[in-house]
SEZA-193722 format. One record per atom (N, C-alpha, C, O): residue number from 1; residue in three letters; atom name; x, y, z. Coordinates in nm, 2 decimals, padded with zeros to 4 digits. Layout:
- NUM	Ala	CA	X	Y	Z
...
***
This chain:
- 1	Unk	N	-00.23	00.86	-01.16
- 1	Unk	CA	-00.16	00.94	-01.06
- 1	Unk	C	-00.26	01.06	-00.98
- 1	Unk	O	-00.25	01.18	-01.00
- 2	Unk	N	-00.34	01.02	-00.88
- 2	Unk	CA	-00.41	01.18	-00.80
- 2	Unk	C	-00.32	01.28	-00.80
- 2	Unk	O	-00.20	01.29	-00.81
- 3	Unk	N	-00.41	01.34	-00.78
- 3	Unk	CA	-00.34	01.50	-00.71
- 3	Unk	C	-00.30	01.46	-00.57
- 3	Unk	O	-00.19	01.51	-00.54
- 4	Unk	N	-00.35	01.41	-00.48
- 4	Unk	CA	-00.31	01.38	-00.35
- 4	Unk	C	-00.19	01.30	-00.35
- 4	Unk	O	-00.10	01.35	-00.28
- 5	Unk	N	-00.17	01.20	-00.42
- 5	Unk	CA	-00.09	01.16	-00.44
- 5	Unk	C	00.03	01.21	-00.50
- 5	Unk	O	00.12	01.13	-00.50
- 6	Unk	N	00.05	01.29	-00.56
- 6	Unk	CA	00.13	01.36	-00.66
- 6	Unk	C	00.19	01.48	-00.52
- 6	Unk	O	00.31	01.51	-00.49
- 7	Unk	N	00.08	01.52	-00.46
- 7	Unk	CA	00.14	01.58	-00.30
- 7	Unk	C	00.24	01.55	-00.23
- 7	Unk	O	00.33	01.62	-00.18
- 8	Unk	N	00.19	01.43	-00.21
- 8	Unk	CA	00.26	01.39	-00.13
- 8	Unk	C	00.42	01.32	-00.15
- 8	Unk	O	00.50	01.29	-00.06
- 9	Unk	N	00.44	01.30	-00.29
- 9	Unk	CA	00.54	01.28	-00.39
- 9	Unk	C	00.62	01.41	-00.34
- 9	Unk	O	00.73	01.42	-00.30
- 10	Unk	N	00.55	01.49	-00.36
- 10	Unk	CA	00.69	01.58	-00.34
- 10	Unk	C	00.68	01.64	-00.20
- 10	Unk	O	00.77	01.72	-00.17
- 11	Unk	N	00.59	01.62	-00.10
- 11	Unk	CA	00.60	01.62	00.05
- 11	Unk	C	00.69	01.52	00.10
- 11	Unk	O	00.76	01.56	00.19
- 12	Unk	N	00.71	01.41	00.07
- 12	Unk	CA	00.75	01.30	00.12
- 12	Unk	C	00.75	01.28	00.26
- 12	Unk	O	00.84	01.24	00.34
- 13	Unk	N	00.59	01.31	00.29
- 13	Unk	CA	00.51	01.34	00.40
- 13	Unk	C	00.37	01.26	00.46
- 13	Unk	O	00.30	01.22	00.37
- 14	Unk	N	00.36	01.24	00.53
- 14	Unk	CA	00.20	01.23	00.55
- 14	Unk	C	00.16	01.32	00.61
- 14	Unk	O	00.20	01.30	00.73
- 15	Unk	N	00.11	01.42	00.60
- 15	Unk	CA	00.09	01.53	00.71
- 15	Unk	C	-00.03	01.46	00.74
- 15	Unk	O	-00.06	01.34	00.72
- 16	Unk	N	-00.12	01.59	00.81
- 16	Unk	CA	-00.22	01.56	00.86
- 16	Unk	C	-00.34	01.62	00.72
- 16	Unk	O	-00.43	01.55	00.68
- 17	Unk	N	-00.30	01.77	00.67
- 17	Unk	CA	-00.41	01.77	00.57
- 17	Unk	C	-00.40	01.68	00.44
- 17	Unk	O	-00.49	01.66	00.36
- 18	Unk	N	-00.27	01.62	00.42
- 18	Unk	CA	-00.22	01.52	00.32
- 18	Unk	C	-00.35	01.38	00.36
- 18	Unk	O	-00.41	01.32	00.27
- 19	Unk	N	-00.36	01.36	00.48
- 19	Unk	CA	-00.42	01.25	00.55
- 19	Unk	C	-00.54	01.24	00.53
- 19	Unk	O	-00.60	01.14	00.51
- 20	Unk	N	-00.61	01.40	00.55
- 20	Unk	CA	-00.74	01.39	00.56
- 20	Unk	C	-00.77	01.42	00.46
- 20	Unk	O	-00.89	01.42	00.44
- 21	Unk	N	-00.69	01.48	00.31
- 21	Unk	CA	-00.70	01.46	00.19
- 21	Unk	C	-00.76	01.29	00.10
- 21	Unk	O	-00.86	01.25	00.03
- 22	Unk	N	-00.63	01.25	00.18
- 22	Unk	CA	-00.64	01.07	00.13
- 22	Unk	C	-00.77	01.07	00.15
- 22	Unk	O	-00.84	01.11	00.06
- 23	Unk	N	-00.83	01.01	00.27
- 23	Unk	CA	-00.96	01.01	00.35
- 23	Unk	C	-01.07	01.05	00.24
- 23	Unk	O	-01.16	00.98	00.18
- 24	Unk	N	-01.03	01.22	00.23
- 24	Unk	CA	-01.16	01.27	00.15
- 24	Unk	C	-01.21	01.22	-00.01
- 24	Unk	O	-01.32	01.23	-00.07
- 25	Unk	N	-01.11	01.17	-00.05
- 25	Unk	CA	-01.06	01.13	-00.17
- 25	Unk	C	-01.10	00.98	-00.23
- 25	Unk	O	-01.15	00.95	-00.33
- 26	Unk	N	-01.06	00.93	-00.14
- 26	Unk	CA	-01.07	00.76	-00.15
- 26	Unk	C	-01.14	00.69	-00.01
- 26	Unk	O	-01.16	00.57	00.01
- 27	Unk	N	-01.18	00.79	00.06
- 27	Unk	CA	-01.30	00.71	00.14
- 27	Unk	C	-01.23	00.58	00.25
- 27	Unk	O	-01.13	00.59	00.32
- 28	Unk	N	-01.32	00.46	00.23
- 28	Unk	CA	-01.32	00.35	00.38
- 28	Unk	C	-01.22	00.30	00.28
- 28	Unk	O	-01.30	00.21	00.25
- 29	Unk	N	-01.10	00.27	00.18
- 29	Unk	CA	-01.05	00.24	00.12
- 29	Unk	C	-00.88	00.32	00.15
- 29	Unk	O	-00.78	00.27	00.18
- 30	Unk	N	-00.91	00.46	00.14
- 30	Unk	CA	-00.77	00.56	00.22
- 30	Unk	C	-00.75	00.51	00.37
- 30	Unk	O	-00.64	00.46	00.41
- 31	Unk	N	-00.88	00.51	00.45
- 31	Unk	CA	-00.83	00.52	00.58
- 31	Unk	C	-00.79	00.36	00.59
- 31	Unk	O	-00.71	00.35	00.67
- 32	Unk	N	-00.82	00.21	00.52
- 32	Unk	CA	-00.73	00.14	00.56
- 32	Unk	C	-00.58	00.15	00.49
- 32	Unk	O	-00.48	00.09	00.54
- 33	Unk	N	-00.57	00.19	00.42
- 33	Unk	CA	-00.42	00.23	00.34
- 33	Unk	C	-00.36	00.25	00.49
- 33	Unk	O	-00.27	00.20	00.56
- 34	Unk	N	-00.43	00.34	00.51
- 34	Unk	CA	-00.35	00.47	00.62
- 34	Unk	C	-00.32	00.41	00.70
- 34	Unk	O	-00.20	00.40	00.72
- 35	Unk	N	-00.41	00.33	00.76
- 35	Unk	CA	-00.37	00.21	00.90
- 35	Unk	C	-00.27	00.12	00.87
- 35	Unk	O	-00.19	00.09	00.96
- 36	Unk	N	-00.28	00.07	00.77
- 36	Unk	CA	-00.14	-00.02	00.72
- 36	Unk	C	-00.04	00.03	00.72
- 36	Unk	O	00.05	-00.05	00.73
- 37	Unk	N	00.00	00.18	00.71
- 37	Unk	CA	00.10	00.21	00.70
- 37	Unk	C	00.14	00.26	00.87
- 37	Unk	O	00.25	00.25	00.92
- 38	Unk	N	00.04	00.31	00.90
- 38	Unk	CA	00.13	00.36	01.03
- 38	Unk	C	00.10	00.20	01.15
- 38	Unk	O	00.14	00.19	01.27
- 39	Unk	N	00.05	00.13	01.09
- 39	Unk	CA	00.09	00.03	01.14
- 39	Unk	C	00.19	-00.12	01.15
- 39	Unk	O	00.20	-00.22	01.22
- 40	Unk	N	00.23	-00.04	01.02
- 40	Unk	CA	00.41	-00.11	00.95
- 40	Unk	C	00.37	-00.25	00.87
- 40	Unk	O	00.46	-00.33	00.84
- 41	Unk	N	00.24	-00.25	00.85
- 41	Unk	CA	00.21	-00.37	00.75
- 41	Unk	C	00.25	-00.37	00.57
- 41	Unk	O	00.25	-00.46	00.49
- 42	Unk	N	00.29	-00.22	00.53
- 42	Unk	CA	00.34	-00.26	00.41
- 42	Unk	C	00.49	-00.29	00.41
- 42	Unk	O	00.56	-00.24	00.49
- 43	Unk	N	00.53	-00.38	00.30
- 43	Unk	CA	00.67	-00.40	00.35
- 43	Unk	C	00.70	-00.44	00.18
- 43	Unk	O	00.63	-00.50	00.10
- 44	Unk	N	00.84	-00.38	00.15
- 44	Unk	CA	00.92	-00.41	00.08
- 44	Unk	C	01.06	-00.50	00.03
- 44	Unk	O	01.18	-00.49	00.04
- 45	Unk	N	00.96	-00.60	-00.06
- 45	Unk	CA	01.09	-00.73	-00.03
- 45	Unk	C	01.21	-00.68	-00.11
- 45	Unk	O	01.23	-00.56	-00.13
- 46	Unk	N	01.28	-00.79	-00.17
- 46	Unk	CA	01.35	-00.73	-00.32
- 46	Unk	C	01.31	-00.75	-00.43
- 46	Unk	O	01.35	-00.72	-00.54
- 47	Unk	N	01.16	-00.82	-00.39
- 47	Unk	CA	01.09	-00.93	-00.52
- 47	Unk	C	00.94	-00.81	-00.59
- 47	Unk	O	00.89	-00.76	-00.69
- 48	Unk	N	00.92	-00.81	-00.39
- 48	Unk	CA	00.76	-00.74	-00.43
- 48	Unk	C	00.70	-00.64	-00.32
- 48	Unk	O	00.74	-00.67	-00.21
- 49	Unk	N	00.62	-00.54	-00.32
- 49	Unk	CA	00.57	-00.52	-00.21
- 49	Unk	C	00.44	-00.65	-00.17
- 49	Unk	O	00.38	-00.73	-00.24
- 50	Unk	N	00.44	-00.62	-00.04
- 50	Unk	CA	00.34	-00.72	00.02
- 50	Unk	C	00.26	-00.64	00.15
- 50	Unk	O	00.32	-00.61	00.26
- 51	Unk	N	00.14	-00.63	00.12
- 51	Unk	CA	00.04	-00.55	00.26
- 51	Unk	C	00.01	-00.68	00.30
- 51	Unk	O	-00.02	-00.78	00.24
- 52	Unk	N	00.03	-00.64	00.49
- 52	Unk	CA	-00.06	-00.77	00.55
- 52	Unk	C	-00.16	-00.72	00.56
- 52	Unk	O	-00.15	-00.60	00.58
- 53	Unk	N	-00.31	-00.79	00.57
- 53	Unk	CA	-00.44	-00.75	00.58
- 53	Unk	C	-00.49	-00.79	00.69
- 53	Unk	O	-00.41	-00.81	00.77
- 54	Unk	N	-00.61	-00.82	00.72
- 54	Unk	CA	-00.68	-00.90	00.83
- 54	Unk	C	-00.68	-01.05	00.82
- 54	Unk	O	-00.67	-01.11	00.93
- 55	Unk	N	-00.69	-01.12	00.72
- 55	Unk	CA	-00.70	-01.25	00.75
- 55	Unk	C	-00.53	-01.28	00.61
- 55	Unk	O	-00.50	-01.40	00.60
- 56	Unk	N	-00.47	-01.23	00.56
- 56	Unk	CA	-00.40	-01.28	00.45
- 56	Unk	C	-00.25	-01.14	00.41
- 56	Unk	O	-00.25	-01.01	00.40
- 57	Unk	N	-00.17	-01.20	00.39
- 57	Unk	CA	-00.05	-01.12	00.32
- 57	Unk	C	-00.11	-01.10	00.16
- 57	Unk	O	-00.17	-01.20	00.11
- 58	Unk	N	-00.10	-00.98	00.09
- 58	Unk	CA	-00.13	-00.97	00.00
- 58	Unk	C	00.05	-00.92	-00.08
- 58	Unk	O	00.13	-00.85	-00.03
- 59	Unk	N	00.06	-00.99	-00.20
- 59	Unk	CA	00.13	-00.95	-00.32
- 59	Unk	C	00.08	-00.83	-00.40
- 59	Unk	O	-00.03	-00.81	-00.45
- 60	Unk	N	00.18	-00.77	-00.40
- 60	Unk	CA	00.16	-00.62	-00.50
- 60	Unk	C	00.24	-00.57	-00.59
- 60	Unk	O	00.36	-00.57	-00.56
- 61	Unk	N	00.21	-00.54	-00.68
- 61	Unk	CA	00.34	-00.59	-00.82
- 61	Unk	C	00.29	-00.44	-00.91
- 61	Unk	O	00.22	-00.44	-01.01
- 62	Unk	N	00.32	-00.38	-00.88
- 62	Unk	CA	00.30	-00.28	-00.97
- 62	Unk	C	00.13	-00.24	-00.98
- 62	Unk	O	00.08	-00.23	-00.86
- 63	Unk	N	00.04	-00.23	-01.06
- 63	Unk	CA	-00.12	-00.21	-01.07
- 63	Unk	C	-00.17	-00.37	-00.98
- 63	Unk	O	-00.27	-00.36	-00.91
- 64	Unk	N	-00.10	-00.49	-00.99
- 64	Unk	CA	-00.17	-00.58	-00.91
- 64	Unk	C	-00.16	-00.64	-00.83
- 64	Unk	O	-00.06	-00.69	-00.78
- 65	Unk	N	-00.27	-00.66	-00.79
- 65	Unk	CA	-00.29	-00.74	-00.61
- 65	Unk	C	-00.36	-00.87	-00.63
- 65	Unk	O	-00.43	-00.89	-00.73
- 66	Unk	N	-00.34	-00.97	-00.55
- 66	Unk	CA	-00.35	-01.07	-00.53
- 66	Unk	C	-00.50	-01.08	-00.44
- 66	Unk	O	-00.56	-01.18	-00.41
- 67	Unk	N	-00.52	-00.96	-00.42
- 67	Unk	CA	-00.68	-01.02	-00.30
- 67	Unk	C	-00.80	-01.04	-00.40
- 67	Unk	O	-00.78	-01.00	-00.52
- 68	Unk	N	-00.87	-01.09	-00.37
- 68	Unk	CA	-00.99	-01.10	-00.42
- 68	Unk	C	-01.13	-00.97	-00.46
- 68	Unk	O	-01.23	-00.95	-00.52
- 69	Unk	N	-01.03	-00.92	-00.38
- 69	Unk	CA	-01.15	-00.80	-00.43
- 69	Unk	C	-01.09	-00.70	-00.54
- 69	Unk	O	-01.17	-00.61	-00.58
- 70	Unk	N	-00.94	-00.70	-00.61
- 70	Unk	CA	-00.90	-00.71	-00.74
- 70	Unk	C	-00.94	-00.77	-00.80
- 70	Unk	O	-01.03	-00.74	-00.89
- 71	Unk	N	-00.89	-00.92	-00.77
- 71	Unk	CA	-00.93	-01.03	-00.87
- 71	Unk	C	-01.05	-01.03	-00.89
- 71	Unk	O	-01.07	-01.02	-01.01
- 72	Unk	N	-01.15	-01.04	-00.82
- 72	Unk	CA	-01.28	-01.11	-00.88
- 72	Unk	C	-01.36	-00.93	-00.94
- 72	Unk	O	-01.40	-00.92	-01.05
- 73	Unk	N	-01.35	-00.82	-00.84
- 73	Unk	CA	-01.43	-00.74	-00.87
- 73	Unk	C	-01.33	-00.62	-01.00
- 73	Unk	O	-01.38	-00.51	-01.04
- 74	Unk	N	-01.20	-00.67	-01.03
- 74	Unk	CA	-01.15	-00.64	-01.14
- 74	Unk	C	-01.09	-00.44	-01.10
- 74	Unk	O	-01.04	-00.38	-01.19
- 75	Unk	N	-01.09	-00.39	-01.00
- 75	Unk	CA	-01.11	-00.31	-00.91
- 75	Unk	C	-00.93	-00.20	-00.85
- 75	Unk	O	-00.84	-00.28	-00.83
- 76	Unk	N	-00.90	-00.10	-00.83
- 76	Unk	CA	-00.75	-00.08	-00.79
- 76	Unk	C	-00.85	-00.16	-00.61
- 76	Unk	O	-00.97	-00.17	-00.59
- 77	Unk	N	-00.75	-00.21	-00.52
- 77	Unk	CA	-00.79	-00.22	-00.39
- 77	Unk	C	-00.72	-00.10	-00.31
- 77	Unk	O	-00.66	00.00	-00.36
- 78	Unk	N	-00.75	-00.14	-00.12
- 78	Unk	CA	-00.68	-00.06	-00.08
- 78	Unk	C	-00.54	-00.13	-00.06
- 78	Unk	O	-00.44	-00.08	00.00
- 79	Unk	N	-00.54	-00.24	-00.10
- 79	Unk	CA	-00.35	-00.28	-00.07
- 79	Unk	C	-00.28	-00.23	-00.15
- 79	Unk	O	-00.16	-00.20	-00.12
- 80	Unk	N	-00.35	-00.20	-00.30
- 80	Unk	CA	-00.24	-00.09	-00.42
- 80	Unk	C	-00.24	00.03	-00.36
- 80	Unk	O	-00.13	00.08	-00.33
- 81	Unk	N	-00.35	00.07	-00.33
- 81	Unk	CA	-00.35	00.24	-00.28
- 81	Unk	C	-00.22	00.27	-00.18
- 81	Unk	O	-00.14	00.36	-00.18
- 82	Unk	N	-00.24	00.12	-00.09
- 82	Unk	CA	-00.15	00.15	00.05
- 82	Unk	C	-00.02	00.18	00.00
- 82	Unk	O	00.06	00.26	00.04
- 83	Unk	N	00.00	00.08	-00.14
- 83	Unk	CA	00.15	00.12	-00.10
- 83	Unk	C	00.20	00.20	-00.25
- 83	Unk	O	00.32	00.20	-00.27
- 84	Unk	N	00.11	00.27	-00.35
- 84	Unk	CA	00.11	00.43	-00.33
- 84	Unk	C	00.14	00.48	-00.30
- 84	Unk	O	00.23	00.54	-00.36
- 85	Unk	N	00.09	00.50	-00.18
- 85	Unk	CA	00.07	00.60	-00.07
- 85	Unk	C	00.28	00.60	00.01
- 85	Unk	O	00.37	00.69	00.03
- 86	Unk	N	00.27	00.49	00.04
- 86	Unk	CA	00.36	00.45	00.11
- 86	Unk	C	00.51	00.47	00.01
- 86	Unk	O	00.62	00.49	00.07
- 87	Unk	N	00.53	00.47	-00.13
- 87	Unk	CA	00.61	00.52	-00.18
- 87	Unk	C	00.61	00.60	-00.19
- 87	Unk	O	00.72	00.65	-00.18
- 88	Unk	N	00.50	00.69	-00.22
- 88	Unk	CA	00.49	00.82	-00.22
- 88	Unk	C	00.62	00.89	-00.10
- 88	Unk	O	00.73	00.94	-00.13
- 89	Unk	N	00.56	00.86	00.01
- 89	Unk	CA	00.56	00.92	00.14
- 89	Unk	C	00.71	00.79	00.19
- 89	Unk	O	00.75	00.80	00.31
- 90	Unk	N	00.79	00.68	00.10
- 90	Unk	CA	00.83	00.63	00.15
- 90	Unk	C	00.82	00.58	00.29
- 90	Unk	O	00.90	00.58	00.37
- 91	Unk	N	00.73	00.54	00.30
- 91	Unk	CA	00.67	00.47	00.44
- 91	Unk	C	00.62	00.37	00.49
- 91	Unk	O	00.52	00.36	00.55
- 92	Unk	N	00.73	00.26	00.44
- 92	Unk	CA	00.72	00.14	00.40
- 92	Unk	C	00.84	00.09	00.53
- 92	Unk	O	00.90	00.16	00.61
- 93	Unk	N	00.84	-00.07	00.50
- 93	Unk	CA	00.91	-00.16	00.54
- 93	Unk	C	01.02	-00.22	00.49
- 93	Unk	O	00.99	-00.34	00.46
- 94	Unk	N	01.14	-00.18	00.46
- 94	Unk	CA	01.22	-00.24	00.42
- 94	Unk	C	01.32	-00.39	00.48
- 94	Unk	O	01.41	-00.40	00.56
- 95	Unk	N	01.22	-00.49	00.38
- 95	Unk	CA	01.29	-00.62	00.43
- 95	Unk	C	01.39	-00.65	00.29
- 95	Unk	O	01.38	-00.65	00.17
- 96	Unk	N	01.48	-00.69	00.39
- 96	Unk	CA	01.67	-00.73	00.27
- 96	Unk	C	01.64	-00.89	00.23
- 96	Unk	O	01.72	-00.97	00.24
- 97	Unk	N	01.54	-00.92	00.19
- 97	Unk	CA	01.52	-01.08	00.13
- 97	Unk	C	01.43	-01.09	00.01
- 97	Unk	O	01.37	-00.99	-00.02
- 98	Unk	N	01.43	-01.19	-00.05
- 98	Unk	CA	01.27	-01.25	-00.19
- 98	Unk	C	01.15	-01.29	-00.05
- 98	Unk	O	01.17	-01.36	00.05
- 99	Unk	N	01.04	-01.22	-00.10
- 99	Unk	CA	00.96	-01.27	-00.09
- 99	Unk	C	00.92	-01.40	-00.12
- 99	Unk	O	00.87	-01.49	-00.05
- 100	Unk	N	00.95	-01.41	-00.23
- 100	Unk	CA	00.92	-01.59	-00.31
- 100	Unk	C	01.02	-01.70	-00.19
- 100	Unk	O	00.97	-01.81	-00.17
- 101	Unk	N	01.13	-01.65	-00.13
- 101	Unk	CA	01.19	-01.73	-00.05
- 101	Unk	C	01.15	-01.82	00.07
- 101	Unk	O	01.16	-01.94	00.11
- 102	Unk	N	01.09	-01.68	00.10
- 102	Unk	CA	00.97	-01.75	00.24
- 102	Unk	C	00.88	-01.87	00.21
- 102	Unk	O	00.81	-01.93	00.30
- 103	Unk	N	00.89	-01.91	00.07
- 103	Unk	CA	00.78	-02.02	00.07
- 103	Unk	C	00.86	-02.15	00.03
- 103	Unk	O	00.81	-02.26	00.02
- 104	Unk	N	00.98	-02.13	00.00
- 104	Unk	CA	01.13	-02.28	00.00
- 104	Unk	C	01.10	-02.33	00.15
- 104	Unk	O	01.07	-02.26	00.25
- 105	Unk	N	01.12	-02.46	00.15
- 105	Unk	CA	01.10	-02.60	00.19
- 105	Unk	C	01.28	-02.60	00.28
- 105	Unk	O	01.32	-02.71	00.33
***
């Protein structure tokens, strides 16, 4: 865990200095992650975290994401970063249902 995420875990709040630090450390990924949090697009279902991206919803389970950036490039994406920041700051939307139930007919 990076120092900025650790600092955020202690404060439980995305303060302006922490926001700046996230952008400095993570660049564009940090900006996208913060935007998703600000726009309430990070959701915690009973089974997974889900981040609403520009074109789709992505399932995040620990250090795994269903987005192409993660699957094809094998690196942490901004969706995983958004979930890490959201968990550390408790800044996610709680959804009291199973994500997998959304796909049942």
